[in-house]
N, C-alpha and C positions, 0 to 999 in steps of 0.2 A: 275176582280180578287176578290174572296171572301177571308175571313179570315184575314183581316187587322184590325179587331176590337176585343177587349178583354174586358170582364167585364159585369156585370149585371146592377148595379146602378152607380158605379164609373167606367165609360166606356171610354176606350181610343181607338183612331184610328190613327195609324201611316201612313204617306204618304211620297212619294218622292223616288228618285233613287240615287244611289251612285254618278253618273256623271251627274245628272240633276242640275237645278239651285238651288234647296233647298230641305231640308227634314224637317219633323216636326211632330206634333201630335195635335189632337183635343181631349180634355178631356171633356166629357159630364157627368153631374151628380155631379160635385164637389160642395159641399155645399157653400152657400153664407157666407161671413164673415170671410173666412180663410185669414189671413195675407199672402201676396205673392208679391214678387218683382223679377225683373230680377236677382238680386244677389243670391236669394235663388236657382234659377234654374241654374245659372252659376256655382255655387259651385259644383254641380253634373256633369255638362257637362265638366268642367275642368279635372275631374278625368278620364273621358273617352277620352279626346282630344288626337289626334295623335301627334307624334313628341315630346313626353315628355322625352324619354330616348332612349338609343341605342337599347332597346328591343321592340320598337314600330315602326310602319311605319313612314317614313320620310315625309309623306304627311303633309303639313302645313295648318292647318285649325284653325281659331280663335274660331270657334264654338260658336259664340255669339248668345244668345237667344233673340228673339223679341216676346214679348207678344202682339198678335194682337187683342185679345178680351177676355172678361170675367173677367177683373180686372179693378177696378176703385178706385182711391185714396188709393192704396196699399192693397185692399182686393178684394177677389173674389165676383162676383155679383150673382152667381148661374146660369148664362148662360154659354154656352160652352167656355172653355178656349182654345184658339188657339195659339200655339207656333211655330214659324218658325226659322230655322237655315239655313243660306245660305251656299252653297258649294262654295269654293273659289279657290281650288288648284287641280282641276281635271286634269289628264293627260291621256285622252282617247287614245292617240296614243300608249300607252304602251300595249294596247290590240289588236291593229290592226293586228299583225302577227298571233294571235291565235284565231281570231274571228270565224273561221270555225271549230275549234277543241274543243273537250270536255275536260276540265281540270279535271284531277283526283282529287277526293275529293270535288269537287264543285257541284253546282246544275245545271250546263250547260245542261247536258244530260236529266235530269228529267224535267227541265223547258221546254225544246224543246218538249219532249214527251207530256206534258200536254197542252201547248199553241200553239205549232207549230211556235213559234216566241219568241225571247229573246233579251234583251239588253245585248250585250257582254261586255259593258264597265264597268268592275268591278263587274258584276253580277246583276246590277239593283236592284230590290227589294230583291234579295237573298244576297246582300252584307251586311257585318257587319255594314255598315254605317246606315242601317235601324234602328239599335238599339238606335240611338241618340234620336229618338222620345220617345222611352221607358224610357230613362234616364230622359228626361225633365218631363215626366209624373211621374216618380218615385220621382223626387224632390218635386212635388206637394203633392203626396201621403204621403211622409215622413213628410212633414209639418203638414198634417192632423193627422198622427199617433203621432207625437211628442206632439201635443196638448192634446192627450189622455194618455200621459205618456208611449208610446210604442216606443222602439228604435230598429232599424234594422241595423245590422253591418255585412258587408261581408268583406272577406279577402282571401288571397291566402294561402292555407294550404299545397300545394305541387306544385312543378315544376318538371316534369319528375319523377325521382326516389328520389328527394330531398324532404322529408316530415318533417314538423315541428312537433315534439312530443307535444301532448297536455299539458304535464307537463311543457313545456318550452314556452308556449304562453305568450307574453307581448303585450297586445292590444295597448299600447302607441306607439309601434314601427310601426304600420301598415302604417302610413303616412310618416315614416322616410326613407323608401327605395322604390326604383322604382318598386318593384315587389308586393308591398302591403302585405308583409308577416308579421306575428306577432312575428318575431324574426329576428334581423338584422344579426346575425351570419349565420343563415340558408339562409337568402336572399343573403349573399355573396357567400355561397356554390352554390346556385341556379344560380347566375350570372356567376360563373365560368363554370358551366355546359352549360349554354346558349351560352357562348363564343365559346365553342367547337362545339355546334350545328351550329352556324353562320359560323365557319371555315369550317365545313363539308357541307355547303350549305343546311342545314337541319333545322328543326323546332322542337318545343316541345309542349307537352300538359301539363295538370296539374289539380289541384283540387281547387275549390273555396268553401269555407264554409261560411254559413250565420247563424247568431244567432239573435233571436228576444227575447227581454226582455220586461216585462211589459204587455204581452198579457193576457187579462182576460180569465178565463175558459168558455167553452161553445160556442166558435165561430167556425162555420162550420156546416155541415149537416151530418146526420148519414148514408145517402145512396149514391147517385151519386155525390152530391156536397160536398164531404168531404174536410176538410181543407187541408189534405196532398195530396189529388187528385188534388185540385186546384193549390197548390204550384208546384206539379210535372208538371202539364200541362204548367203553366206559365214559369217555368224554362226550361223545355224541348223545349219550343217554341223559345228559343234563339239558333241561328243557329249552334254554335260550341259545344253545349251540347250533350253528348252521353249517359249520365246516371245521375240519381238523386236518392239520398237516404236520409231518414229522421231518426234521432236518430242513433241507431246501424246499421240500414240499412241491408246490406247483411250479416253482422256478426251475426244478429239475427238468421239466418238459421242454424248456428252451435251451438246455445245456447240451454239451457234447460229452461223450464218454471220457474223453481226455481231461475234461475239467471237472466232471461230476464225480469220478472215482476218487476215493480217499486212499492215498498211497500209504502202505505199511512201512514201519521201520522198527528195528530192535535196538533198545537202549537199556543197558544195565540188566540184561536178562528179561526185560519186559517188552512185549509187542504193543506198539502204539500206532496212532495214525497221525499223519502230518496235517490233514484237514478233517472236517467232520460234516461233509455234505449229507451223509446218511442219517444224521441226527442220532447216532448211537445205536442204530439197528441195522443189521445185515442178515438177509435171509430169514427174517422173522425172529432173530435172536439178538440179544444185546452183544455189542462188540467191545465193551469195556470203556468206551468213551462217554462223554456227557450225552444223556438222552435229552433231546430238545423237541418240544411239542408246542404247537400253537393252536388255539381255538378261536374261531370267529363267533362273536356274540352279537345277536341281533338287537336292534333297538327295542326298548320296552314297548310292548304293544298297547298298554293302557295309557292313552294320552287324552288330554282334555279338549281336543278339537272335535267338532262334530264329524261323525264318520257314517258312511252308508253301510247298511247291513240288511239282514232279514230277520224276522222273528220265527218262532218255532212252528208257526202255521205256514210259513213260506212267503209272507207278505213283506214287500219292501218297506223299509223304514230308515230312520236315522237315530243314532244314539250319541250322547256325550257322556263319557265315563267320568264319574266323580270318585272321591275316596282318596286313599293315600297310596301313592305308587312311586317307585324309583324313576327319576328321569333318565337314569342309566343303570343297567343291571351289573355292568362289568366289575366295579370295585368289590361288591359283596360276593360275586361269583368266583373271584380269584381263589379263595380258600376252598370253594367247592371243587374246582378243577384240580387243585393240589390234592385234595382228599381222594378223588376218584383215581388219580394216578397212583397215590400211595396204596390204596386198597388193591388195585390191580397188580402192582409189583409185589406186595406181600403175598398175594395168592399164588403168583407165578413162582416166586422163590420157594414156597412150600411145596408146590407140585414138582418142582425141579429136583427135589430130594430123591425121587425115584428114578432119575434118568440114568444113573450109573450103579452098577453092582457094588463098586467100592464104597459108595455112600451108605448102602445098607450094611455092608460088612463093618465099616467104621463105627456105625451106630450100635449095631447089635453084638459085634464081636470085639469092639474096641474097649477102651476104658469107660465104664459106666458107673 
């Protein structure tokens, strides 16, 4: 299977299956000397961990990170950082009755078409549990970014039709509610909506927003390797994501140039923008303002309602999915989106070091 590796210099490879013995990630290209402990990684994994609330799967996993290589005496060594997370609470029997059927909204059919074989236990590599390796890598990338004064913050901006107005954002609330929304009152409204979904044996989607502050201008490339293109690819690679927009996104299509353009101004020797319709990206490169990205997350496809489908012989049938599934993926996906953004930015910052001759001269001819 190709496609399990992402990045150019800061490169990650995730591995493992949902119902296998373990999942994890290998990070190649992480600079030496980065302070890193299990606690740094665990903080991220705990935000993704199942069983946190009524709105996540009841699967009980401690999701404890084990750093197998690449760290010595609390700092990275420059060699590959390998991180393992053991699976502890698989219930493969939940999938026995539907192993020959293609679940609507899942990758069962397409996986079979591509490989002619699939792991029916929770979807194998197509399972959301694959993202745990991304989150572990995101913890490392975020440590790297923090050392450069760059902060990546993701949160839930909408659950179903319940959307938090930007004027009512309170970032201090994000960790205070189970849905990771920047407003506790709207989190309560969203919880009420989700209770109705659960009662109807149904699920919900939502929107995750991610803001990046402290990003210097000029990161990214002007043609194929644009910053926004890289972010879109990284976020779209998360299984539940069906759309990505940066800045005003699709609203820009209804705007005029006079209202969509961000006017520049100089203040105290620094060039800034009066507005940020661009979402912090111009011409594929960061413009120094806040990078703002949104990801549309589809409803959980595993629902307890009877659904029409076909089996592997092509016969029409009906299935009812049992087992432990999230009625909404969004809250646990918040840290996944944050992690993929962090990994992408870390990689682009490192590749940007070769953009100017003065960078090489400063490194190799300066004070070392």
